[in-house]
C-alpha positions as CSV (number, residue, x, y, z in Angstrom):
1,M,-72.2,-23.0,18.1
2,I,-71.4,-22.8,14.5
3,V,-71.2,-26.2,12.7
4,K,-68.9,-25.2,9.8
5,K,-69.0,-28.4,7.8
6,E,-72.5,-28.5,6.3
7,K,-72.8,-32.3,7.2
8,L,-70.4,-32.9,9.8
9,K,-70.4,-36.8,10.0
10,I,-69.0,-38.0,13.1
11,D,-70.4,-40.2,16.0
12,F,-70.3,-38.0,18.8
13,N,-70.4,-40.9,21.5
14,K,-66.9,-42.0,20.2
15,I,-65.4,-38.7,21.6
16,N,-64.2,-39.5,25.0
17,Q,-61.0,-37.0,25.1
18,L,-61.1,-33.3,25.2
19,I,-57.7,-31.8,24.6
20,L,-57.3,-28.1,25.3
21,D,-54.7,-25.4,24.6
22,V,-54.5,-23.1,27.2
23,D,-53.7,-19.2,26.3
24,G,-56.4,-17.9,24.2
25,V,-58.8,-21.1,24.8
26,L,-58.8,-21.6,28.8
27,T,-57.7,-17.8,29.1
28,D,-58.6,-14.8,26.9
29,G,-55.0,-14.9,25.9
30,T,-54.1,-11.8,27.9
31,L,-50.9,-12.5,29.8
32,F,-50.3,-10.5,33.3
33,F,-46.9,-10.2,34.8
34,D,-46.6,-8.6,38.3
35,S,-43.6,-6.3,39.1
36,N,-41.8,-9.4,40.4
37,G,-42.2,-11.3,36.9
38,S,-44.7,-13.6,38.4
39,E,-47.4,-14.7,35.5
40,I,-50.9,-14.2,36.4
41,K,-53.8,-15.9,34.6
42,G,-57.6,-15.8,34.6
43,F,-59.6,-18.7,34.1
44,N,-63.5,-19.1,33.8
45,V,-65.2,-20.6,36.4
46,Q,-67.6,-22.0,34.2
47,D,-65.3,-23.7,31.8
48,G,-63.7,-25.3,35.1
49,H,-67.2,-26.7,36.1
50,G,-67.9,-27.9,32.4
51,I,-64.6,-29.6,32.9
52,K,-65.5,-31.6,36.0
53,L,-68.8,-32.5,34.3
54,W,-66.9,-33.9,31.2
55,Q,-65.0,-35.9,33.5
56,R,-68.0,-36.9,35.8
57,A,-69.2,-38.5,32.8
58,G,-66.3,-40.8,32.6
59,N,-64.7,-38.6,29.8
60,T,-60.9,-37.5,29.8
61,T,-59.2,-34.2,29.6
62,A,-55.9,-33.0,28.6
63,V,-53.9,-29.9,28.1
64,I,-51.2,-29.0,25.4
65,T,-49.8,-25.6,25.4
66,G,-46.8,-24.0,24.2
67,R,-45.8,-22.0,27.2
68,E,-44.8,-23.5,30.7
69,S,-46.5,-21.7,33.3
70,K,-46.6,-22.7,37.2
71,V,-50.3,-21.1,37.2
72,V,-51.4,-24.0,34.4
73,S,-50.2,-26.7,36.6
74,I,-52.0,-25.5,39.6
75,R,-55.1,-25.1,37.7
76,C,-54.9,-28.1,36.0
77,A,-54.3,-30.2,39.3
78,D,-57.5,-28.0,40.7
79,L,-59.6,-29.3,37.9
80,G,-58.2,-33.0,38.0
81,I,-56.3,-32.9,34.8
82,K,-53.9,-35.6,34.8
83,F,-52.4,-35.3,31.3
84,V,-50.8,-31.7,30.9
85,Y,-48.2,-31.0,28.4
86,Q,-46.4,-27.7,28.7
87,S,-43.6,-26.2,26.5
88,A,-45.0,-28.0,23.6
89,K,-43.2,-26.2,20.7
90,D,-44.7,-29.2,18.5
91,K,-48.3,-29.7,19.6
92,L,-48.5,-32.6,16.8
93,K,-45.6,-34.7,18.2
94,I,-47.2,-34.4,22.0
95,L,-50.5,-35.3,20.3
96,N,-48.8,-38.5,18.9
97,E,-47.2,-39.3,21.9
98,H,-50.3,-39.1,24.1
99,I,-52.4,-41.4,21.7
100,L,-49.3,-43.8,21.8
101,N,-49.0,-43.8,25.7
102,N,-52.6,-43.8,26.3
103,N,-54.2,-46.2,23.5
104,V,-56.3,-43.4,22.4
105,K,-57.7,-42.9,18.7
106,L,-57.7,-39.9,16.7
107,S,-61.4,-40.2,16.4
108,E,-61.9,-39.9,20.0
109,I,-60.4,-36.6,20.4
110,C,-62.2,-33.2,20.3
111,Y,-59.2,-30.5,20.3
112,I,-60.2,-26.8,21.0
113,G,-57.5,-24.4,19.9
114,D,-57.2,-20.8,18.7
115,E,-53.7,-20.1,17.0
116,L,-51.7,-21.3,14.2
117,V,-49.6,-23.8,16.3
118,D,-52.9,-25.6,16.8
119,I,-53.6,-26.2,13.0
120,P,-51.4,-29.4,12.8
121,V,-53.3,-30.9,15.7
122,L,-56.9,-29.3,14.5
123,K,-56.4,-31.2,11.0
124,K,-55.8,-34.8,12.6
125,V,-58.5,-35.1,15.4
126,G,-61.9,-36.5,15.2
127,L,-63.5,-33.2,15.9
128,A,-61.8,-29.9,15.4
129,V,-62.9,-26.8,17.4
130,A,-62.0,-23.1,17.3
131,V,-62.9,-20.4,19.6
132,A,-64.7,-17.5,18.1
133,N,-61.8,-15.3,18.6
134,A,-59.0,-17.7,16.7
135,V,-56.9,-16.4,14.1
136,P,-58.5,-16.8,10.8
137,D,-56.6,-19.8,9.7
138,A,-57.5,-21.9,12.8
139,L,-61.3,-20.8,12.1
140,D,-60.8,-22.2,8.4
141,C,-59.5,-25.7,9.9
142,A,-62.2,-25.9,12.4
143,D,-65.1,-28.3,12.2
144,I,-66.9,-26.3,14.9
145,I,-66.5,-22.6,16.0
146,T,-67.8,-21.5,19.3
147,E,-69.8,-18.7,19.9
148,K,-68.0,-17.5,22.9
149,S,-64.5,-16.4,22.8
150,G,-61.6,-18.1,24.6
151,G,-61.4,-17.6,28.6
152,N,-65.0,-16.5,28.2
153,G,-66.9,-19.8,28.5
154,A,-66.2,-21.4,24.9
155,V,-64.6,-24.7,26.8
156,R,-68.1,-25.0,28.5
157,E,-70.0,-24.4,25.3
158,V,-68.3,-27.3,23.9
159,I,-68.5,-29.5,26.6
160,D,-72.5,-29.1,26.9
161,F,-72.8,-29.7,23.5
162,L,-70.9,-32.8,23.5
163,L,-72.4,-34.0,26.6
164,K,-75.8,-33.5,25.2
165,E,-75.0,-35.2,21.6
166,K,-73.9,-38.2,23.8
167,G,-76.8,-38.6,25.7
168,E,-74.8,-37.9,29.1
169,W,-75.9,-34.3,30.0
170,G,-78.9,-35.5,32.3
171,T,-76.6,-38.3,34.0
172,V,-74.1,-35.8,35.1
173,T,-76.5,-32.8,35.9
174,N,-79.2,-34.5,37.5
175,R,-78.0,-33.7,40.8
176,Y,-78.9,-29.9,40.2
177,F,-82.3,-30.3,38.9
178,E,-83.9,-33.1,41.6
């Protein structure tokens, strides 16, 4: 994890919302279509387990994606992500609606993105994260850049970091070390 801002001053304990882009963050950004036109996406199982750990600690996960995909609905349901915003052409507008409807503060949100469309959100949230393979302009807006690329454990990297910073790591993982 690369902390870009030399003296990142944030109270990680306030971060309780993790909002994710999908293509390029939860996936490597590759879009597969079969001969019938059905979409296929690959998701990293470690990212998925990280999301479950994040939720086990009492934190919230949401997804804001510009595309509409049944596969995303299925994966989010599998992970228990109840806030899923698809076809989000204006991600900042969706973020503002999420905040309003769920009594959330910008300072409580960590957003992970990779593309130009993510920049308005990255500029507003409490903690802006770009995955290692994000476009240069998104990297420039990030407080933190992951070492792993999207779809290859970047989300898990952020979650592990946040849970440790918040002092929640031991609580949510103790069953594995007993």
